[in-house]
C-alpha positions as CSV (number, residue, x, y, z in Angstrom):
1,X,-18.8,-46.4,-5.7
2,X,-21.0,-45.9,-8.7
3,X,-21.6,-42.2,-8.7
4,X,-24.2,-42.4,-11.4
5,X,-26.5,-44.7,-9.3
6,X,-25.8,-42.7,-6.1
7,X,-26.9,-39.3,-7.4
8,X,-29.5,-40.5,-9.8
9,X,-27.9,-39.6,-13.1
10,X,-25.7,-41.5,-15.5
11,X,-21.9,-41.1,-15.3
12,X,-21.9,-39.4,-18.7
13,X,-24.5,-36.8,-17.5
14,X,-22.6,-36.3,-14.3
15,X,-19.4,-35.6,-16.2
16,X,-21.3,-33.1,-18.4
17,X,-22.5,-31.3,-15.3
18,X,-19.0,-31.1,-13.8
19,X,-17.6,-29.8,-17.1
20,X,-20.3,-27.2,-17.4
21,X,-19.6,-26.1,-13.8
22,X,-15.9,-25.8,-14.4
23,X,-16.5,-23.9,-17.7
24,X,-18.7,-21.5,-15.8
25,X,-16.0,-20.8,-13.3
26,X,-13.3,-20.4,-15.8
27,X,-15.3,-18.2,-18.2
28,X,-13.9,-14.7,-18.1
29,X,-16.5,-12.0,-17.2
30,X,-17.2,-9.4,-19.9
31,X,-15.1,-6.2,-19.7
32,X,-12.3,-7.9,-17.7
33,X,-8.7,-8.2,-18.8
34,X,-6.5,-10.5,-16.6
35,X,-2.8,-11.1,-17.0
36,X,0.5,-10.6,-15.3
37,X,1.2,-7.0,-14.4
38,X,4.0,-6.8,-17.0
39,X,1.7,-8.0,-19.9
40,X,-1.2,-5.9,-18.8
41,X,0.8,-2.7,-18.6
42,X,2.4,-3.5,-22.0
43,X,-1.1,-3.9,-23.6
44,X,-2.6,-0.9,-21.7
45,X,0.2,1.5,-21.0
46,X,-0.3,4.3,-18.4
47,X,-0.2,7.0,-21.1
48,X,-3.1,5.3,-22.9
49,X,-5.1,4.8,-19.7
50,X,-4.7,8.4,-18.7
51,X,-6.5,9.5,-21.7
52,X,-4.1,11.1,-24.2
53,X,-6.3,14.2,-24.4
54,X,-9.6,12.7,-23.2
55,X,-11.4,14.6,-20.4
56,X,-10.4,12.9,-17.1
57,X,-12.5,13.8,-14.1
58,X,-10.8,12.0,-11.3
59,X,-7.8,9.7,-10.5
60,X,-7.9,7.5,-7.3
61,X,-5.1,5.3,-6.1
62,X,-4.9,2.9,-3.1
63,X,-1.8,0.8,-2.8
64,X,1.1,0.0,-0.5
65,X,3.4,3.0,-1.3
66,X,2.5,4.4,-4.8
67,X,6.1,4.1,-5.8
68,X,5.4,4.6,-9.5
69,X,4.3,8.1,-8.7
70,X,6.3,9.3,-5.6
71,X,9.4,7.2,-5.6
72,X,10.0,5.2,-8.9
73,X,13.5,4.4,-7.7
74,X,12.0,2.1,-5.0
75,X,10.0,0.1,-7.5
76,X,10.9,-3.3,-9.0
77,X,13.0,-2.7,-12.1
78,X,12.9,-6.2,-13.5
79,X,10.4,-6.9,-16.2
80,X,8.5,-3.6,-15.8
81,X,8.9,-0.3,-17.6
82,X,9.6,2.4,-15.1
83,X,6.9,5.1,-15.3
84,X,9.4,7.9,-14.8
85,X,7.0,10.3,-16.5
86,X,3.9,9.3,-14.6
87,X,4.4,12.2,-12.1
88,X,4.6,14.7,-14.9
89,X,1.4,13.3,-16.5
90,X,-0.5,13.5,-13.2
91,X,0.9,17.0,-12.5
92,X,-0.4,18.3,-15.8
93,X,-3.8,16.8,-15.2
94,X,-4.0,18.2,-11.7
95,X,-2.6,21.6,-12.6
96,X,-4.0,22.3,-16.0
97,X,-7.2,20.2,-16.2
98,X,-8.1,20.5,-12.5
99,X,-8.5,16.7,-12.1
100,X,-9.5,15.4,-8.7
101,X,-6.7,13.3,-7.3
102,X,-6.8,11.0,-4.3
103,X,-4.1,8.6,-3.0
104,X,-4.1,6.2,0.0
105,X,-1.0,4.4,1.0
106,X,-0.1,2.0,3.9
107,X,0.9,3.8,7.1
108,X,4.7,3.2,7.8
109,X,5.5,1.0,10.8
110,X,1.9,-0.3,11.1
111,X,1.3,-4.1,11.3
112,X,0.1,-4.2,7.7
113,X,3.3,-2.6,6.4
114,X,5.4,-5.0,8.5
115,X,3.4,-8.0,7.2
116,X,3.9,-6.9,3.6
117,X,7.6,-6.8,4.0
118,X,7.8,-10.0,6.1
119,X,5.8,-12.0,3.5
120,X,7.5,-10.3,0.5
121,X,4.4,-8.7,-0.9
122,X,6.7,-5.7,-1.4
123,X,9.2,-6.8,-4.0
124,X,12.3,-5.0,-5.1
125,X,15.4,-7.2,-5.5
126,X,17.5,-4.0,-5.9
127,X,16.8,-3.2,-2.2
128,X,18.0,-5.3,0.7
129,X,15.1,-7.0,2.5
130,X,15.9,-5.4,5.8
131,X,15.7,-2.0,4.1
132,X,12.4,-2.5,2.3
133,X,10.3,-1.1,5.1
134,X,11.7,2.3,4.2
135,X,9.6,2.1,1.0
136,X,6.6,3.2,3.0
137,X,8.3,6.0,4.9
138,X,10.0,7.4,1.8
139,X,6.7,7.5,0.0
140,X,5.0,9.3,2.9
141,X,7.8,11.9,3.0
142,X,7.4,12.7,-0.7
143,X,3.6,13.1,-0.2
144,X,4.2,15.5,2.7
145,X,6.6,17.5,0.5
146,X,3.9,17.8,-2.2
147,X,1.4,19.3,0.2
148,X,3.7,21.5,2.3
149,X,3.5,25.3,2.1
150,X,6.0,25.3,-0.8
151,X,4.9,22.0,-2.3
152,X,3.6,21.5,-5.8
153,X,0.1,20.5,-4.5
154,X,-0.1,23.0,-1.7
155,X,-3.0,25.0,-3.2
156,X,-4.9,22.0,-4.5
157,X,-4.6,20.1,-1.2
158,X,-6.1,23.0,0.8
159,X,-9.0,23.2,-1.7
160,X,-9.6,19.4,-1.5
161,X,-8.8,18.9,-5.1
162,X,-6.0,16.6,-4.0
163,X,-6.4,14.3,-1.0
164,X,-3.6,12.1,0.5
165,X,-4.2,9.6,3.3
166,X,-2.6,6.7,5.1
167,X,-4.3,3.5,6.2
168,X,-3.5,0.6,8.6
169,X,-5.7,-1.8,6.6
170,X,-3.8,-4.8,5.2
171,X,-4.6,-4.2,1.6
172,X,-5.4,-7.3,-0.5
173,X,-4.7,-5.5,-3.7
174,X,-3.8,-2.1,-5.2
175,X,-6.4,0.0,-7.0
176,X,-5.9,2.5,-9.8
177,X,-9.1,4.1,-10.8
178,X,-9.6,6.6,-13.6
179,X,-13.0,8.3,-14.3
180,X,-13.9,10.6,-17.2
181,X,-16.4,13.4,-17.5
182,X,-18.4,11.4,-20.1
183,X,-17.8,8.1,-18.2
184,X,-17.2,6.2,-21.5
185,X,-13.7,5.1,-20.6
186,X,-14.0,4.7,-16.8
187,X,-11.8,1.9,-15.6
188,X,-10.1,0.3,-12.6
189,X,-6.8,-1.5,-12.6
190,X,-6.3,-4.0,-9.7
191,X,-3.0,-5.5,-8.8
192,X,-3.2,-8.5,-6.4
193,X,-0.8,-8.5,-3.4
194,X,0.3,-12.1,-3.5
195,X,3.1,-13.2,-1.1
196,X,6.5,-14.5,-2.3
197,X,6.1,-14.1,-6.0
198,X,9.5,-13.9,-7.7
199,X,9.1,-10.5,-9.3
200,X,6.7,-7.6,-9.4
201,X,6.2,-8.2,-13.1
202,X,4.5,-11.5,-12.3
203,X,1.9,-10.0,-10.0
204,X,-1.6,-10.9,-11.2
205,X,-3.4,-7.8,-12.5
206,X,-7.0,-7.0,-13.8
207,X,-8.3,-4.2,-15.9
208,X,-12.1,-3.6,-15.6
209,X,-14.0,-1.1,-17.8
210,X,-17.2,0.3,-16.3
211,X,-19.2,0.3,-19.6
212,X,-18.6,-3.4,-20.1
213,X,-19.0,-4.7,-16.5
214,X,-20.7,-2.2,-14.3
215,X,-21.2,-4.6,-11.4
216,X,-17.5,-5.7,-11.1
217,X,-16.4,-2.1,-11.6
218,X,-18.7,-0.9,-8.8
219,X,-17.3,-3.6,-6.4
220,X,-13.8,-2.2,-6.5
221,X,-14.9,1.5,-6.7
222,X,-17.0,0.9,-3.5
223,X,-14.0,-0.8,-2.0
224,X,-11.9,2.3,-2.5
225,X,-14.5,4.4,-0.7
226,X,-14.4,2.0,2.2
227,X,-10.6,2.0,2.4
228,X,-10.6,5.9,2.3
229,X,-13.2,6.1,5.0
230,X,-10.9,4.0,7.3
231,X,-7.9,6.1,6.5
232,X,-6.3,9.2,8.0
233,X,-5.8,12.3,5.9
234,X,-2.3,13.8,5.9
235,X,-2.0,17.2,7.6
236,X,-0.2,19.8,5.4
237,X,2.8,21.3,7.2
238,X,3.7,25.0,7.0
């Protein structure tokens, strides 16, 4: 079939239209960095993203189990730097700088958690597959310890400075949002939960700065709000 005759344009013009269309799809939006998780975290390490002295206002995290913060031993060790000091950095920000801190994880034993294990969206080759479901429960246990009567966030949790919650939503990606008092460095890191990828380091990640792409930033910020609104806050024991 002569496509040029059928649609009323020459084959050359039609080819140009298709190329322009593909170029438009492939063109990276402004303010967006996309790479593997390993490469993105190498280029933008957590210490850099958490300010190094800049005035942080709030940190919000929504992901499967927040292993990097609550149980780094459960995270994939291949190709990624273990953020062993992340908990200390966050502790300092919460305690000394009074930063607002919210975390949402997947509720253990819910269908979303089972599906994540079954389809290998939770990846840690150091843990036997039939033991990976414990990643969710161990994270929840650590969070409960943090807000218990003798926990490190006991006071902050009761004052709503710190908020921990569980959701049964099947999360399509993890969100790590950092906002500043002057909003100049506000950004969101998004890690896609793809099934059956070989290693955690190969997970596709995006970093979006608010000042460079307000629309895209708002999409994921609003998504966090929706996830939180369909989650259940933890009850502090003791």
